[in-house]
C-alpha positions as a Python dict, from the first residue, in 0.01 Angstrom:
ca = {
    (1, 'X'): (0, 0, 0),
    (2, 'X'): (87, 332, -92),
    (3, 'X'): (131, 581, 191),
    (4, 'X'): (-83, 875, 112),
    (5, 'X'): (6, 1229, 188),
    (6, 'X'): (-308, 1385, 279),
    (7, 'X'): (-632, 1202, 482),
    (8, 'X'): (-955, 1295, 634),
    (9, 'X'): (-858, 1119, 971),
    (10, 'X'): (-532, 942, 1114),
    (11, 'X'): (-604, 717, 1382),
    (12, 'X'): (-303, 629, 1610),
    (13, 'X'): (-325, 293, 1769),
    (14, 'X'): (-510, -50, 1681),
    (15, 'X'): (-695, -104, 1990),
    (16, 'X'): (-1069, -142, 2050),
    (17, 'X'): (-1077, 242, 2068),
    (18, 'X'): (-856, 335, 1771),
    (19, 'X'): (-1059, 48, 1576),
    (20, 'X'): (-1384, 192, 1685),
    (21, 'X'): (-1311, 546, 1565),
    (22, 'X'): (-1195, 439, 1244),
    (23, 'X'): (-1466, 212, 1174),
    (24, 'X'): (-1718, 486, 1277),
    (25, 'X'): (-1538, 769, 1084),
    (26, 'X'): (-1491, 563, 784),
    (27, 'X'): (-1870, 460, 788),
    (28, 'X'): (-1990, 819, 773),
    (29, 'X'): (-1749, 874, 465),
    (30, 'X'): (-1403, 980, 604),
    (31, 'X'): (-1105, 850, 417),
    (32, 'X'): (-915, 699, 731),
    (33, 'X'): (-533, 591, 772),
    (34, 'X'): (-476, 404, 1092),
    (35, 'X'): (-80, 325, 1233),
    (36, 'X'): (41, 100, 1465),
    (37, 'X'): (350, 90, 1591),
    (38, 'X'): (372, -258, 1680),
    (39, 'X'): (402, -539, 1362),
    (40, 'X'): (56, -660, 1484),
    (41, 'X'): (-260, -499, 1537),
    (42, 'X'): (-472, -529, 1817),
    (43, 'X'): (-296, -355, 2112),
    (44, 'X'): (-359, -474, 2458),
    (45, 'X'): (-723, -516, 2347),
    (46, 'X'): (-613, -835, 2175),
    (47, 'X'): (-489, -990, 2468),
    (48, 'X'): (-749, -865, 2725),
    (49, 'X'): (-1052, -1047, 2849),
    (50, 'X'): (-1242, -865, 2585),
    (51, 'X'): (-1551, -773, 2804),
    (52, 'X'): (-1720, -453, 2782),
    (53, 'X'): (-1944, -290, 3052),
    (54, 'X'): (-2228, -65, 2870),
    (55, 'X'): (-2506, 48, 3101),
    (56, 'X'): (-2861, 65, 2960),
    (57, 'X'): (-2744, -147, 2636),
    (58, 'X'): (-3000, -285, 2416),
    (59, 'X'): (-2898, -635, 2483),
    (60, 'X'): (-2978, -646, 2855),
    (61, 'X'): (-3359, -741, 2861),
    (62, 'X'): (-3285, -1050, 2662),
    (63, 'X'): (-3138, -1164, 2987),
    (64, 'X'): (-3399, -1028, 3203),
    (65, 'X'): (-3227, -711, 3350),
    (66, 'X'): (-3315, -342, 3322),
    (67, 'X'): (-3117, -11, 3355),
    (68, 'X'): (-3167, 307, 3377),
    (69, 'X'): (-2905, 613, 3314),
    (70, 'X'): (-3010, 732, 3674),
    (71, 'X'): (-2891, 398, 3829),
    (72, 'X'): (-2597, 382, 3623),
    (73, 'X'): (-2500, 750, 3684),
    (74, 'X'): (-2577, 658, 4074),
    (75, 'X'): (-2338, 344, 4065),
    (76, 'X'): (-2042, 552, 3916),
    (77, 'X'): (-2053, 832, 4108),
    (78, 'X'): (-2045, 625, 4434),
    (79, 'X'): (-1755, 427, 4337),
    (80, 'X'): (-1562, 712, 4211),
    (81, 'X'): (-1649, 972, 4495),
    (82, 'X'): (-1520, 1323, 4485),
    (83, 'X'): (-1313, 1251, 4137),
    (84, 'X'): (-1657, 1212, 3974),
    (85, 'X'): (-1628, 1336, 3625),
    (86, 'X'): (-2021, 1382, 3506),
    (87, 'X'): (-1939, 1558, 3196),
    (88, 'X'): (-1763, 1215, 3085),
    (89, 'X'): (-1954, 966, 3268),
    (90, 'X'): (-2297, 1140, 3109),
    (91, 'X'): (-2144, 1111, 2757),
    (92, 'X'): (-2067, 725, 2819),
    (93, 'X'): (-2395, 648, 2927),
    (94, 'X'): (-2572, 882, 2668),
    (95, 'X'): (-2367, 711, 2408),
    (96, 'X'): (-2263, 337, 2482),
    (97, 'X'): (-2607, 187, 2386),
    (98, 'X'): (-2579, 370, 2053),
    (99, 'X'): (-2242, 233, 2033),
    (100, 'X'): (-2388, -110, 2069),
    (101, 'X'): (-2665, -100, 1793),
    (102, 'X'): (-2397, 52, 1557),
    (103, 'X'): (-2167, -220, 1588),
    (104, 'X'): (-2465, -457, 1511),
    (105, 'X'): (-2579, -255, 1258),
    (106, 'X'): (-2272, -155, 1044),
    (107, 'X'): (-1950, -367, 1155),
    (108, 'X'): (-1892, -733, 1191),
    (109, 'X'): (-1880, -734, 1571),
    (110, 'X'): (-2142, -879, 1775),
    (111, 'X'): (-2198, -900, 2184),
    (112, 'X'): (-2325, -1125, 2405),
    (113, 'X'): (-2494, -1009, 2747),
    (114, 'X'): (-2404, -1172, 3053),
    (115, 'X'): (-2746, -1271, 3275),
    (116, 'X'): (-2511, -1300, 3550),
    (117, 'X'): (-2182, -1038, 3582),
    (118, 'X'): (-2237, -846, 3928),
    (119, 'X'): (-2060, -492, 3912),
    (120, 'X'): (-1771, -541, 4145),
    (121, 'X'): (-1934, -334, 4420),
    (122, 'X'): (-2258, -487, 4477),
    (123, 'X'): (-2376, -325, 4758),
    (124, 'X'): (-2359, 39, 4607),
    (125, 'X'): (-2661, 202, 4509),
    (126, 'X'): (-2728, 170, 4162),
    (127, 'X'): (-2523, -175, 4116),
    (128, 'X'): (-2658, -463, 3894),
    (129, 'X'): (-2640, -834, 3909),
    (130, 'X'): (-2567, -871, 3514),
    (131, 'X'): (-2646, -731, 3216),
    (132, 'X'): (-2431, -439, 3157),
    (133, 'X'): (-2084, -698, 3090),
    (134, 'X'): (-2119, -812, 2716),
    (135, 'X'): (-1877, -1019, 2577),
    (136, 'X'): (-1766, -1059, 2225),
    (137, 'X'): (-1934, -1400, 2025),
    (138, 'X'): (-1692, -1665, 1960),
    (139, 'X'): (-1524, -1560, 1643),
    (140, 'X'): (-1361, -1748, 1335),
    (141, 'X'): (-1050, -1581, 1258),
    (142, 'X'): (-1050, -1731, 908),
    (143, 'X'): (-1267, -1484, 809),
    (144, 'X'): (-994, -1268, 838),
    (145, 'X'): (-787, -1434, 572),
    (146, 'X'): (-436, -1294, 546),
    (147, 'X'): (-518, -1052, 806),
    (148, 'X'): (-526, -1312, 1072),
    (149, 'X'): (-151, -1339, 1050),
    (150, 'X'): (-133, -969, 1152),
    (151, 'X'): (-391, -995, 1447),
    (152, 'X'): (-159, -962, 1794),
    (153, 'X'): (-187, -1333, 1947),
    (154, 'X'): (-306, -1394, 2291),
    (155, 'X'): (-30, -1462, 2527),
    (156, 'X'): (82, -1785, 2499),
    (157, 'X'): (73, -1918, 2849),
    (158, 'X'): (-301, -1849, 2863),
    (159, 'X'): (-326, -2091, 2544),
    (160, 'X'): (-426, -2489, 2585),
    (161, 'X'): (-237, -2738, 2367),
    (162, 'X'): (-7, -2506, 2262),
    (163, 'X'): (-234, -2279, 2052),
    (164, 'X'): (-593, -2305, 2145),
    (165, 'X'): (-799, -2025, 2318),
    (166, 'X'): (-1080, -2101, 2583),
    (167, 'X'): (-1308, -1921, 2810),
    (168, 'X'): (-1453, -1990, 3146),
    (169, 'X'): (-1717, -2199, 2991),
    (170, 'X'): (-1465, -2417, 2761),
    (171, 'X'): (-1253, -2472, 3115),
    (172, 'X'): (-1527, -2617, 3265),
    (173, 'X'): (-1588, -2877, 3022),
    (174, 'X'): (-1254, -2965, 2941),
    (175, 'X'): (-1222, -3038, 3343),
    (176, 'X'): (-1526, -3239, 3342),
    (177, 'X'): (-1443, -3442, 3031),
    (178, 'X'): (-1453, -3795, 3249),
    (179, 'X'): (-1706, -3659, 3482),
    (180, 'X'): (-2035, -3624, 3226),
    (181, 'X'): (-2123, -3752, 2865),
    (182, 'X'): (-2215, -3354, 2794),
    (183, 'X'): (-1845, -3235, 2946),
    (184, 'X'): (-1705, -3498, 2694),
    (185, 'X'): (-1868, -3408, 2412),
    (186, 'X'): (-1817, -3033, 2417),
    (187, 'X'): (-1457, -3132, 2506),
    (188, 'X'): (-1405, -3321, 2196),
    (189, 'X'): (-1542, -3115, 1977),
    (190, 'X'): (-1335, -2816, 2129),
    (191, 'X'): (-1035, -3039, 2076),
    (192, 'X'): (-1082, -3194, 1724),
    (193, 'X'): (-1185, -2886, 1590),
    (194, 'X'): (-851, -2710, 1732),
    (195, 'X'): (-645, -3004, 1611),
    (196, 'X'): (-833, -2941, 1229),
    (197, 'X'): (-755, -2572, 1259),
    (198, 'X'): (-362, -2634, 1334),
    (199, 'X'): (-306, -2823, 1023),
    (200, 'X'): (-338, -2492, 837),
    (201, 'X'): (-240, -2223, 1095),
    (202, 'X'): (37, -2185, 1356),
    (203, 'X'): (-256, -2147, 1643),
    (204, 'X'): (-614, -2206, 1633),
    (205, 'X'): (-867, -2024, 1475),
    (206, 'X'): (-1139, -2023, 1756),
    (207, 'X'): (-1097, -1709, 1894),
    (208, 'X'): (-1258, -1567, 2234),
    (209, 'X'): (-1228, -1289, 2482),
    (210, 'X'): (-1018, -985, 2339),
    (211, 'X'): (-872, -1169, 2059),
    (212, 'X'): (-1240, -1214, 1923),
    (213, 'X'): (-1332, -863, 1987),
    (214, 'X'): (-997, -718, 1799),
    (215, 'X'): (-1047, -973, 1524),
    (216, 'X'): (-1389, -874, 1446),
    (217, 'X'): (-1328, -523, 1475),
    (218, 'X'): (-1001, -571, 1257),
    (219, 'X'): (-1246, -737, 999),
    (220, 'X'): (-1486, -450, 958),
    (221, 'X'): (-1196, -195, 934),
    (222, 'X'): (-1076, -402, 619),
    (223, 'X'): (-1410, -435, 478),
    (224, 'X'): (-1518, -66, 510),
    (225, 'X'): (-1186, 64, 363),
    (226, 'X'): (-984, 196, 645),
    (227, 'X'): (-627, 217, 535),
    (228, 'X'): (-416, 52, 823),
    (229, 'X'): (-34, 28, 857),
    (230, 'X'): (205, -147, 1131),
    (231, 'X'): (538, -114, 1249),
    (232, 'X'): (513, 277, 1224),
    (233, 'X'): (711, 479, 1460),
    (234, 'X'): (522, 815, 1519),
    (235, 'X'): (761, 1082, 1590),
    (236, 'X'): (588, 1400, 1596),
    (237, 'X'): (244, 1579, 1580),
    (238, 'X'): (251, 1910, 1404),
    (239, 'X'): (-27, 2193, 1390),
    (240, 'X'): (62, 2424, 1097),
    (241, 'X'): (-276, 2540, 1060),
    (242, 'X'): (-336, 2620, 1391),
    (243, 'X'): (-502, 2261, 1458),
    (244, 'X'): (-322, 1955, 1465),
    (245, 'X'): (-296, 1846, 1110),
    (246, 'X'): (-7, 1629, 1070),
    (247, 'X'): (169, 1276, 1163),
    (248, 'X'): (549, 1242, 1154),
    (249, 'X'): (642, 880, 1131),
    (250, 'X'): (881, 628, 1025),
    (251, 'X'): (815, 326, 856),
    (252, 'X'): (1079, 80, 691),
    (253, 'X'): (1370, 304, 787),
    (254, 'X'): (1212, 614, 619),
    (255, 'X'): (1021, 905, 775),
    (256, 'X'): (682, 1011, 614),
    (257, 'X'): (462, 1293, 671),
    (258, 'X'): (65, 1268, 637),
    (259, 'X'): (-169, 1555, 642),
    (260, 'X'): (-502, 1510, 821),
    (261, 'X'): (-789, 1739, 672),
    (262, 'X'): (-1024, 1643, 977),
    (263, 'X'): (-825, 1530, 1293),
    (264, 'X'): (-592, 1315, 1462),
    (265, 'X'): (-715, 1058, 1711),
    (266, 'X'): (-475, 905, 1986),
    (267, 'X'): (-532, 564, 2087),
    (268, 'X'): (-196, 436, 2182),
    (269, 'X'): (-292, 267, 2494),
    (270, 'X'): (-143, 489, 2757),
    (271, 'X'): (190, 436, 2902),
    (272, 'X'): (212, 142, 3138),
    (273, 'X'): (517, -7, 2971),
    (274, 'X'): (681, 313, 3067),
    (275, 'X'): (924, 289, 3379),
    (276, 'X'): (900, 684, 3384),
    (277, 'X'): (524, 682, 3458),
    (278, 'X'): (556, 358, 3679),
    (279, 'X'): (802, 555, 3875),
    (280, 'X'): (632, 881, 3899),
    (281, 'X'): (285, 719, 3982),
    (282, 'X'): (261, 371, 4163),
    (283, 'X'): (330, 329, 4519),
    (284, 'X'): (607, 15, 4458),
    (285, 'X'): (743, 104, 4120),
    (286, 'X'): (1021, -134, 4191),
    (287, 'X'): (787, -447, 4217),
    (288, 'X'): (526, -367, 4005),
    (289, 'X'): (439, -516, 3657),
    (290, 'X'): (232, -448, 3375),
    (291, 'X'): (64, -699, 3156),
    (292, 'X'): (61, -463, 2868),
    (293, 'X'): (245, -477, 2537),
    (294, 'X'): (588, -302, 2564),
    (295, 'X'): (447, -69, 2273),
    (296, 'X'): (234, 105, 2523),
    (297, 'X'): (486, 343, 2626),
    (298, 'X'): (316, 659, 2645),
    (299, 'X'): (487, 840, 2325),
    (300, 'X'): (145, 943, 2221),
    (301, 'X'): (87, 1134, 2523),
    (302, 'X'): (444, 1337, 2547),
    (303, 'X'): (387, 1439, 2171),
    (304, 'X'): (21, 1586, 2262),
    (305, 'X'): (218, 1740, 2539),
    (306, 'X'): (397, 1950, 2329),
    (307, 'X'): (92, 2070, 2146),
    (308, 'X'): (-18, 2218, 2457),
    (309, 'X'): (-251, 1952, 2612),
    (310, 'X'): (-261, 1843, 2969),
    (311, 'X'): (-265, 1521, 3180),
    (312, 'X'): (-522, 1454, 3380),
    (313, 'X'): (-392, 1364, 3723),
    (314, 'X'): (-675, 1416, 3959),
    (315, 'X'): (-737, 1022, 3942),
    (316, 'X'): (-790, 777, 4256),
    (317, 'X'): (-569, 516, 4126),
    (318, 'X'): (-310, 561, 3864),
    (319, 'X'): (-351, 228, 3705),
    (320, 'X'): (-596, -18, 3700),
    (321, 'X'): (-433, -296, 3925),
    (322, 'X'): (-422, -648, 3900),
    (323, 'X'): (-222, -910, 4122),
    (324, 'X'): (54, -1023, 3880),
    (325, 'X'): (286, -1359, 3951),
    (326, 'X'): (613, -1416, 3782),
    (327, 'X'): (792, -1734, 3613),
    (328, 'X'): (1117, -1744, 3491),
    (329, 'X'): (1128, -2005, 3204),
    (330, 'X'): (1429, -2211, 3131),
    (331, 'X'): (1560, -1996, 2832),
    (332, 'X'): (1551, -1687, 3070),
    (333, 'X'): (1209, -1513, 2963),
    (334, 'X'): (985, -1426, 3244),
    (335, 'X'): (615, -1508, 3185),
    (336, 'X'): (371, -1259, 3394),
    (337, 'X'): (13, -1379, 3476),
    (338, 'X'): (-247, -1169, 3621),
    (339, 'X'): (-477, -1314, 3882),
    (340, 'X'): (-789, -1171, 3771),
    (341, 'X'): (-1031, -1449, 3838),
    (342, 'X'): (-967, -1805, 3796),
    (343, 'X'): (-820, -1856, 4101),
    (344, 'X'): (-911, -1583, 4396),
    (345, 'X'): (-1224, -1653, 4451),
    (346, 'X'): (-1254, -2020, 4448),
    (347, 'X'): (-1257, -2223, 4774),
    (348, 'X'): (-979, -2333, 4934),
    (349, 'X'): (-711, -2061, 4863),
    (350, 'X'): (-607, -1789, 5081),
    (351, 'X'): (-304, -1494, 5046),
    (352, 'X'): (-82, -1407, 5339),
    (353, 'X'): (153, -1156, 5379),
    (354, 'X'): (541, -1203, 5490),
    (355, 'X'): (401, -1252, 5863),
    (356, 'X'): (168, -1548, 5738),
    (357, 'X'): (-144, -1377, 5790),
    (358, 'X'): (-419, -1303, 5582),
    (359, 'X'): (-481, -921, 5460),
    (360, 'X'): (-788, -903, 5251),
    (361, 'X'): (-1120, -1080, 5103),
    (362, 'X'): (-947, -1315, 4846),
    (363, 'X'): (-1227, -1315, 4633),
    (364, 'X'): (-1271, -919, 4581),
    (365, 'X'): (-1194, -769, 4255),
    (366, 'X'): (-826, -781, 4132),
    (367, 'X'): (-802, -378, 4171),
    (368, 'X'): (-929, -424, 4514),
    (369, 'X'): (-691, -697, 4594),
    (370, 'X'): (-362, -489, 4473),
    (371, 'X'): (-539, -179, 4684),
    (372, 'X'): (-538, -421, 4992),
    (373, 'X'): (-179, -543, 4891),
    (374, 'X'): (-37, -157, 4875),
    (375, 'X'): (-220, -28, 5158),
    (376, 'X'): (-25, -326, 5379),
    (377, 'X'): (305, -271, 5211),
    (378, 'X'): (474, -182, 5529),
    (379, 'X'): (344, -502, 5690),
    (380, 'X'): (476, -711, 5444),
    (381, 'X'): (180, -755, 5191),
    (382, 'X'): (424, -663, 4866),
    (383, 'X'): (501, -915, 4733),
    (384, 'X'): (206, -1178, 4910),
    (385, 'X'): (145, -1537, 4892),
    (386, 'X'): (-160, -1741, 4758),
    (387, 'X'): (-173, -2064, 4945),
    (388, 'X'): (-359, -2388, 4843),
    (389, 'X'): (-352, -2749, 4886),
    (390, 'X'): (-312, -3067, 4639),
    (391, 'X'): (-688, -3079, 4589),
    (392, 'X'): (-721, -2733, 4510),
    (393, 'X'): (-444, -2725, 4241),
    (394, 'X'): (-591, -3046, 4094),
    (395, 'X'): (-930, -2885, 4059),
    (396, 'X'): (-871, -2502, 3985),
    (397, 'X'): (-499, -2468, 3924),
    (398, 'X'): (-317, -2142, 4077),
    (399, 'X'): (-168, -1894, 3819),
    (400, 'X'): (10, -2029, 3535),
    (401, 'X'): (-20, -2373, 3703),
    (402, 'X'): (-288, -2546, 3522),
    (403, 'X'): (-551, -2777, 3698),
    (404, 'X'): (-569, -3172, 3625),
    (405, 'X'): (-296, -3360, 3529),
    (406, 'X'): (-77, -3095, 3358),
    (407, 'X'): (321, -3121, 3430),
    (408, 'X'): (415, -2889, 3736),
    (409, 'X'): (747, -2955, 3713),
    (410, 'X'): (862, -2646, 3499),
    (411, 'X'): (699, -2461, 3758),
    (412, 'X'): (845, -2625, 4092),
    (413, 'X'): (1191, -2637, 3922),
    (414, 'X'): (1206, -2236, 3859),
    (415, 'X'): (1052, -2207, 4172),
    (416, 'X'): (746, -2012, 4049),
    (417, 'X'): (571, -2299, 4243),
    (418, 'X'): (655, -2385, 4611),
    (419, 'X'): (526, -2717, 4751),
    (420, 'X'): (576, -2895, 5094),
    (421, 'X'): (460, -3192, 5289),
    (422, 'X'): (317, -2959, 5559),
    (423, 'X'): (196, -2594, 5618),
    (424, 'X'): (496, -2528, 5863),
    (425, 'X'): (744, -2676, 5589),
    (426, 'X'): (562, -2449, 5318),
    (427, 'X'): (593, -2162, 5538),
    (428, 'X'): (980, -2197, 5577),
    (429, 'X'): (1007, -2240, 5217),
    (430, 'X'): (845, -1914, 5125),
    (431, 'X'): (1041, -1735, 5452),
    (432, 'X'): (716, -1699, 5673),
    (433, 'X'): (657, -1783, 6040),
    (434, 'X'): (583, -2138, 6026),
    (435, 'X'): (336, -2114, 6372),
    (436, 'X'): (172, -1819, 6228),
    (437, 'X'): (108, -1978, 5899),
    (438, 'X'): (-17, -2285, 6076),
    (439, 'X'): (-263, -2078, 6258),
    (440, 'X'): (-385, -1878, 5981),
    (441, 'X'): (-490, -2212, 5787),
    (442, 'X'): (-652, -2379, 6090),
    (443, 'X'): (-857, -2042, 6156),
    (444, 'X'): (-949, -2044, 5773),
    (445, 'X'): (-1048, -2432, 5800),
    (446, 'X'): (-1289, -2300, 6068),
    (447, 'X'): (-1422, -2065, 5869),
    (448, 'X'): (-1491, -2319, 5598),
    (449, 'X'): (-1694, -2560, 5816),
    (450, 'X'): (-1930, -2266, 5939),
    (451, 'X'): (-1954, -2118, 5607),
    (452, 'X'): (-1843, -1747, 5731),
    (453, 'X'): (-1532, -1604, 5685),
    (454, 'X'): (-1532, -1369, 6009),
    (455, 'X'): (-1215, -1177, 5952),
    (456, 'X'): (-1249, -1084, 5593),
    (457, 'X'): (-1583, -1195, 5474),
    (458, 'X'): (-1503, -1426, 5166),
    (459, 'X'): (-1851, -1476, 4995),
    (460, 'X'): (-2047, -1269, 5182),
    (461, 'X'): (-2174, -1087, 4856),
    (462, 'X'): (-2286, -1190, 4508),
    (463, 'X'): (-1967, -1104, 4328),
    (464, 'X'): (-1760, -1304, 4528),
    (465, 'X'): (-2024, -1588, 4509),
    (466, 'X'): (-2025, -1552, 4130),
    (467, 'X'): (-1664, -1612, 4099),
    (468, 'X'): (-1666, -1913, 4339),
    (469, 'X'): (-1760, -2270, 4308),
    (470, 'X'): (-2141, -2285, 4310),
    (471, 'X'): (-2153, -2650, 4380),
    (472, 'X'): (-1949, -2586, 4721),
    (473, 'X'): (-2180, -2541, 5065),
    (474, 'X'): (-2224, -2364, 5284),
    (475, 'X'): (-2003, -2080, 5097),
    (476, 'X'): (-1906, -2132, 4724),
    (477, 'X'): (-1554, -1926, 4824),
    (478, 'X'): (-1447, -2138, 5140),
    (479, 'X'): (-1325, -2490, 5171),
    (480, 'X'): (-1075, -2648, 5393),
    (481, 'X'): (-667, -2617, 5316),
    (482, 'X'): (-606, -2967, 5447),
    (483, 'X'): (-496, -3237, 5174),
    (484, 'X'): (-108, -3257, 5133),
    (485, 'X'): (137, -3164, 4962),
    (486, 'X'): (62, -2768, 5023),
    (487, 'X'): (136, -2503, 4739),
    (488, 'X'): (238, -2111, 4721),
    (489, 'X'): (270, -1868, 4445),
    (490, 'X'): (417, -1526, 4495),
    (491, 'X'): (218, -1258, 4346),
    (492, 'X'): (312, -872, 4311),
    (493, 'X'): (120, -532, 4200),
    (494, 'X'): (57, -524, 3855),
    (495, 'X'): (-173, -351, 3625),
    (496, 'X'): (-389, -397, 3268),
    (497, 'X'): (-363, -42, 3190),
    (498, 'X'): (-347, 307, 3315),
    (499, 'X'): (-579, 566, 3408),
    (500, 'X'): (-371, 910, 3402),
    (501, 'X'): (-413, 1017, 3045),
    (502, 'X'): (-498, 1338, 2823),
    (503, 'X'): (-758, 1550, 2986),
    (504, 'X'): (-1057, 1514, 2729),
    (505, 'X'): (-1407, 1665, 2747),
    (506, 'X'): (-1727, 1443, 2655),
    (507, 'X'): (-1667, 1477, 2276),
    (508, 'X'): (-1326, 1310, 2338),
    (509, 'X'): (-1170, 1615, 2249),
    (510, 'X'): (-825, 1694, 2402),
    (511, 'X'): (-820, 1951, 2632),
    (512, 'X'): (-545, 2211, 2659),
    (513, 'X'): (-384, 2369, 2932),
    (514, 'X'): (-638, 2671, 2901),
    (515, 'X'): (-914, 2453, 2939),
    (516, 'X'): (-996, 2463, 2567),
    (517, 'X'): (-996, 2222, 2312),
    (518, 'X'): (-685, 2128, 2086),
    (519, 'X'): (-812, 2179, 1753),
    (520, 'X'): (-812, 1863, 1574),
    (521, 'X'): (-708, 1651, 1846),
    (522, 'X'): (-872, 1345, 2005),
    (523, 'X'): (-790, 1095, 2272),
    (524, 'X'): (-928, 785, 2337),
    (525, 'X'): (-876, 462, 2520),
    (526, 'X'): (-604, 502, 2768),
    (527, 'X'): (-474, 779, 2595),
    (528, 'X'): (-779, 939, 2705),
    (529, 'X'): (-835, 1018, 3130),
    (530, 'X'): (-1007, 759, 3259),
    (531, 'X'): (-1393, 801, 3266),
    (532, 'X'): (-1409, 629, 3573),
    (533, 'X'): (-1131, 865, 3751),
    (534, 'X'): (-906, 547, 3800),
    (535, 'X'): (-1156, 345, 3994),
    (536, 'X'): (-1254, -31, 3869),
    (537, 'X'): (-1664, -54, 3904),
    (538, 'X'): (-1736, -363, 3710),
    (539, 'X'): (-1589, -591, 3460),
    (540, 'X'): (-1510, -429, 3119),
    (541, 'X'): (-1485, -44, 3217),
    (542, 'X'): (-1177, -9, 3022),
    (543, 'X'): (-1301, -142, 2726),
    (544, 'X'): (-1667, -28, 2717),
    (545, 'X'): (-1566, 325, 2759),
    (546, 'X'): (-1276, 252, 2475),
    (547, 'X'): (-1539, 171, 2233),
    (548, 'X'): (-1791, 436, 2308),
    (549, 'X'): (-1577, 750, 2291),
    (550, 'X'): (-1393, 585, 1984),
    (551, 'X'): (-1754, 593, 1870),
    (552, 'X'): (-1797, 923, 1961),
    (553, 'X'): (-1479, 1073, 1818),
    (554, 'X'): (-1535, 857, 1480),
    (555, 'X'): (-1891, 1021, 1451),
    (556, 'X'): (-1809, 1351, 1521),
    (557, 'X'): (-1503, 1329, 1252),
    (558, 'X'): (-1719, 1153, 979),
    (559, 'X'): (-1984, 1401, 1013),
    (560, 'X'): (-1750, 1709, 1024),
    (561, 'X'): (-1777, 1803, 655),
    (562, 'X'): (-2159, 1710, 652),
    (563, 'X'): (-2279, 1917, 980),
    (564, 'X'): (-2135, 2234, 1056),
    (565, 'X'): (-1929, 2241, 1358),
    (566, 'X'): (-2126, 2304, 1681),
    (567, 'X'): (-2456, 2189, 1539),
    (568, 'X'): (-2367, 1803, 1536),
}
């Protein structure tokens, strides 16, 4: 593809936010060029869980839920507190449903509503037990044709059998293969289908989660005629006409300059991979690990600041936290695993500090879990340890260690997984007081019998129970830790994205230091300041605003030559 000298709209970044902006602008007639820094498309969205949180979405009633803008606003306000941004929140709520409808009407993307997906603070006013969180449909990557090879692949450690993507339902079928005919049939179809896909492709083509989301958006961008280039290192933004109008970038060793007639959309994923950002904003920079791609290093933010933009630093938390474990592999590389929902809420696991004591409801949201780690850092909660027994590990797995009969030796050899015949020996292995850990486990086991966690309330709310094991009574999040041997995995504070971004208004326009829009410049996704003000109200609260504000920016730019400014 030849590189044009002038287009209507330039989108920088190819995650969900950037793709949304590009697709919508192109739908309304704009000539769109998308530039991606990495060699593959999709950004951090492609390796995410893919959940999209949209209040009042048009699919909710199909799974028995009703919502109102007032309830959604009240819930977000209760979580964000005095950092509540009414202009951004109102724009998100007012346009989220329209974004979903647009994607269903004009793109390949299809959402599937979750009947049960409690908001992360279920006792706050306005919270719902389900309906707001949407999953992307399972998608066949072969529909992308040659573009499938240009889609950012999932993190390798998350794949099964060397290349098969699975979601929580697939995992349940695989674990129940020998327990029920239904699980056996589902697992057989899954594995046989995967083996057939591998005959022609280097990995499975059945896509779920964030890879499915981005694949559908990428397919839509290709089909609508968005021009897309990867391996483009943006080195400058220009405003020769008094508005953001040019992008300077390096591609294949040569510098290029492209002019945007209508505007530039920044969608580079924020700065989670920037050591400077981590050191400036996080509380434990030397023990903080991001799950975001290396390309998300904040370069576009710095270029926007040169044009007079400002950062919105008034957030509750500077990143969307998640506990992360680290596995140093035999080849010297380090794999990172975010402990989001697969293990912490399940019955028979506790988290302890260096004193061998619990410090948190282990089933609470990943963001909340890390906040408790940070709040207790002086008392030895950074890093912390997850503790379980043989029964738990075989049934649920822990971190990178898969359930069932998957090999554990690489993890034991590397020290990622610690193992001991007794709780006291495990304590010595991880450097915590043996008597204290034994007392902690004994006290937890007593709670498992009564079903009431008297210390931290694990399993006492609908969110905890949703992630537990419904087959365990009386509390789906509690079971005794008593079947030797015993195991531990160390976890550190980490993140799945940053929240300090460019200050924007409800139209996704970047605001300058004087509070006025920087003409022609838009920011979406994690390049935009957090709509949730650095809090984490529910599953999908990053991708929901990302797609929605991408829709808002794309629509404004697409209609710019049709509707006079200020009339839309």
